[in-house]
C-alpha positions as CSV (number, residue, x, y, z in Angstrom):
1,X,217.0,208.5,91.4
2,X,217.1,204.4,90.5
3,X,221.6,204.9,89.7
4,X,221.8,206.8,92.6
5,X,219.9,204.1,94.5
6,X,222.1,201.5,92.9
7,X,225.3,203.5,93.1
8,X,224.9,203.0,96.6
9,X,223.9,199.2,97.4
10,X,227.1,198.4,95.0
11,X,229.3,200.7,97.5
12,X,227.6,199.0,100.9
13,X,228.4,195.8,99.2
14,X,231.7,196.4,98.6
15,X,232.2,197.5,101.7
16,X,230.8,194.3,103.6
17,X,227.5,195.8,104.5
18,X,225.4,193.8,102.9
19,X,225.1,191.4,101.5
20,X,222.8,190.7,98.2
21,X,221.5,187.6,96.1
22,X,218.9,186.6,93.6
23,X,215.3,184.7,94.2
24,X,212.1,185.2,92.8
25,X,209.4,188.3,93.3
26,X,205.4,187.4,95.2
27,X,205.0,188.5,91.2
28,X,207.5,185.1,90.0
29,X,210.1,188.1,88.6
30,X,213.8,187.7,89.0
31,X,215.0,189.9,91.7
32,X,217.5,191.5,93.5
33,X,217.8,190.7,97.5
34,X,219.5,192.9,100.6
35,X,220.2,191.9,103.3
36,X,222.5,194.2,106.5
37,X,225.6,191.4,107.8
38,X,227.6,191.7,110.7
39,X,229.6,193.8,110.0
40,X,227.6,196.5,108.9
41,X,224.7,196.3,111.9
42,X,228.1,197.4,114.3
43,X,228.8,200.2,111.3
44,X,225.5,200.9,111.7
45,X,226.0,201.3,115.5
46,X,228.5,203.7,115.2
47,X,226.6,205.5,112.6
48,X,223.9,206.1,115.2
49,X,225.9,206.8,118.0
50,X,228.2,209.5,115.7
51,X,224.3,211.1,114.8
52,X,222.9,210.8,118.7
53,X,226.2,213.4,119.8
54,X,225.9,215.4,116.8
55,X,222.1,216.0,117.7
56,X,222.9,216.4,121.1
57,X,225.6,219.0,120.8
58,X,222.9,220.4,117.9
59,X,220.4,220.1,120.9
60,X,222.5,222.2,123.8
61,X,223.0,224.7,121.4
62,X,220.0,225.2,120.2
63,X,219.2,226.4,124.2
64,X,221.7,228.4,124.0
65,X,220.0,230.5,122.0
66,X,217.4,230.6,123.4
67,X,216.7,234.2,125.9
């Protein structure tokens, strides 16, 4: 949903995880461009680490279910 995407982008901007700037698209139309910030990269690294730990835990639990 378009409204969901823009709401998520606004939250990321408010947290300073992304920045936004206006530019011109390939078809010569005004467009907003988003870029991850240094703070965003650090947060992304933390999220990836958390996800990897969770995925490893789930894999171990699934392995324990095997006969």
